[in-house]
N, C-alpha and C positions, 0 to 999 in steps of 0.2 A: 456450571451455571447454565440455566435455561435461557433461551432467547427472550422470552417475555420478561424475565427478571432483569436482564441487561437493559432492555427497552424501558422498563419502569424506572430504573436507576438513572438513565441518561436523558430521558424525554426524546430519544430518537425514535424513528419508526421505520418499518419495512412494509413492503407491499403485501396485500391481503392473501396472495397465493402461498406465502411462506408459512410453515408450521411453527407456531410460537412456543410449543411445548418441547421442541427439540433441544437437546443438550449441545452447547457450543463446543466444538473441538478446540483444544489448545495444542497447537502444533509447535514442536521443537525442531524446526528445520525449514528448509526452503519450501515456500508454498505461494499460491496465487489466489487472488480474489478479483475476478473480473480482469480488468486491465492493469492491475498492480501486482508486483511481486514483492514478497518479503524474504530477504536473504540474510542468513547469518553474516554479521559484519566481518568476521574473520575470513570469509570466502573472498571478500573484495577489498580488504584493508591494504593490500599491496598497491592498489591503483586508485582507490577512493579514499578521500580523507575529509575531515571537517575543515571548514574555512577558518582562517586565522581569527576572525572576529566571532566565531560561532559561540553562542551561549545556549546552554540547554535550559529549556523552560519546562515546568511541570505540565504534564498532560492532565487537563481538568476532567473530572468525572463526566461532565456534559460533552466532552470531546473537542477535538480540533480537526477541522476539515483538511485533509491532505491532498486530495485530488477530486476535482469536479468533472463530470463527464462532458462530452462534446456538447456544445450549444447550451451550456448551463445545466446539464443533466444531473443525474444522481451522484451525490458525493460519497467518497470513501472517508469515513470519519474515524479517527483514532481516539479511543477512550480508555481510561484506567481508573482504578481506585486512587483516591488522594494520596500523594507522596509515594506512589509506587512506580511511576514511569516519567521519564524526561525525554524531550525531543528537540531537534533543530532542523530547519530547512536549509541551513547554510552548509551544504555539502558539495565538495568539488569532485565531479565525476567526469572523466574524459569522454564518456558516451553521452553525457547530458541527459541521462534518464533518471537520476536520483531525485527523489521527492523529499525524503526525510531520513535522518538518523534517529533511532530510538534505542534507549536503554531502559530496561524494566526489571524490577525485583519481584514482581508478581505478574500474573497474566494481564496483558493488555489486549484490547479487542479492536478489530476493524469492523465497522458496521457499514453496510451498503443496502439501500432500499430493495434492490433486486436480488441480492446474493445472501442477505441475512448477516450473520456475523461469523468471524473466525477469531480464535484466540491465538495470541502470540506468547509463547513460553518465556519465562524470564531469561534475559540475555542482552546482547547488543545486536541491533538489526539495521539493515538498510532497506527502506521502502523505495521502490523505483517503478517507473512506468514500464510496461512491456512494449516491445516493438515486434513487428512482423516483417518478414521478407516479402518483397513484392517483385514481380518480374515485369519489366516494361519492354515492349517490342521496340526495336530500333527501326528507323526508317529504312526503306528498301536500299539495298547496296551495302549495308553493314552486315558483317558475318554472324554476329551473335546477339542474343538478348542481353539487356543490362539487368542486373539484380541490385536492388536497393532495399531500403527499409522505411517503414512508417510506424508511427505510434499506433498501438491497438486502441481503437475507440470503443469504449464501453457504453 
């Protein structure tokens, strides 16, 4: 599928600097789009699970916003053909980074105004935020720097 075709189907849009004639890659494995990661659910299923009250909802063709950037910025929107993908945000993740669980029988797409679109191959997936390690200097008299993490801000 070409980017312009997906945008026409969903009424979503991307910034003008992106080439709309480009074919959208459909990735069957771990991949990133800006500040979100898409992981095969089997990679994390030993530690991440759906909440007890989780109900999978259909992903509408016009999309569902999964993550919005800092200060109300650009959203990452999940979209799929009717009856081909379901999702829930009710995910229990010990790292607190999970955004959504997705299962799809045909390609689903993440659309972002700055990044364009990436395709998600059929399967079961965890969409989560990225975090980055940050070093913080300790006050004088402490022997080493502290290392922590922060969410990546897209």
